[in-house]
N, C-alpha and C positions, 0 to 999 in steps of 0.2 A: 704514172704516166703510163699506158699501152703506145707502142709505136706500131705502126703498118708498114711492113715496107712496099714499095711502090714500083711503076713501071715507070722508070725519067733515067736520061741520061745524066740526068745533074741532081737528083732530090733520090738517097736512098731508103729514106722511113720518115713518116710524119705521125706526131701525136698530137692530142690535145686532152688538157685536162676542164671541164667544164666549169668544176667551182672558181679555180683560180682564174681561166681566163688564159692559161698559159699553152704556148704553141710549142712544140720543138721538134726541130730540122735537122734530119741528119744527113749531110750531102754527101755526093757520091765520092769527092774528096776526103770525106774522114771529118770533116767539120762537124759539131754538134752545137747547135745553137737553140736559144731559148726567146724566145717572144713574149713579152707581157700586156696584157691587155688588149688581146684577139678577141673579139666578138666571137659567135660562134658559127656565126652565118658566113664569116670570113673562113674558117676553119673549114666547112661545110661543102662551100664553094670550090677550095683550094686540094679536099680530096677527091672532088668527081673532077676536076677538071680534065681536059685534054693532054694538057702542056703545064707540067707541075710546076718547070723550069719558067716557064712564061709568068704564070699565074705569080709563083713567089717576086718578080722581078718586078708584073705592072702593081701589084697589091699588094705586097706585103715588106720588101726592102724599102728601107727607108721612110716607115711607115710607123712601125709599133718598137719600144725600145726593147733592148735585148743584151744578152750578155753569152760570151763563147765559153760554153760546158766544157771543152776539149776538144780530143780527137778520138773517131772510132777506129778500131782494127778489127776486122773481122777475125776472129777464129779459125784458123788452118789446121786439120788434121796433121798429126806429127804423125810424119813417115817413120817406118818401124824396117828395116832392112832383114829379110828372112836369109838365115846362115843356113842350109840342110848339113845338119851335124853341130853345129857349133850350140847346142843346147846346153853345154858345161859338164855334160855325162858322159863318162868315158865309153868308149863302145868297144 
């Protein structure tokens, strides 16, 4: 399933699988959830909605069976400190 990042203060990304009718949502707090038997029309309206958080509350939450898949942690680049003359070679 390919997830699309969205502009929302509540939802980070949304994905949908047409064959299985599964909707996956990653919330900005990190929770990843899969919702079962979601009609394609609900997904289409969700992805087009002005407010993803409001749409989720009004049309998805409590209406479809779901499971929590885990937590998402955004990979952050590792900071490397540069120390001039510390290459390990004698100078």
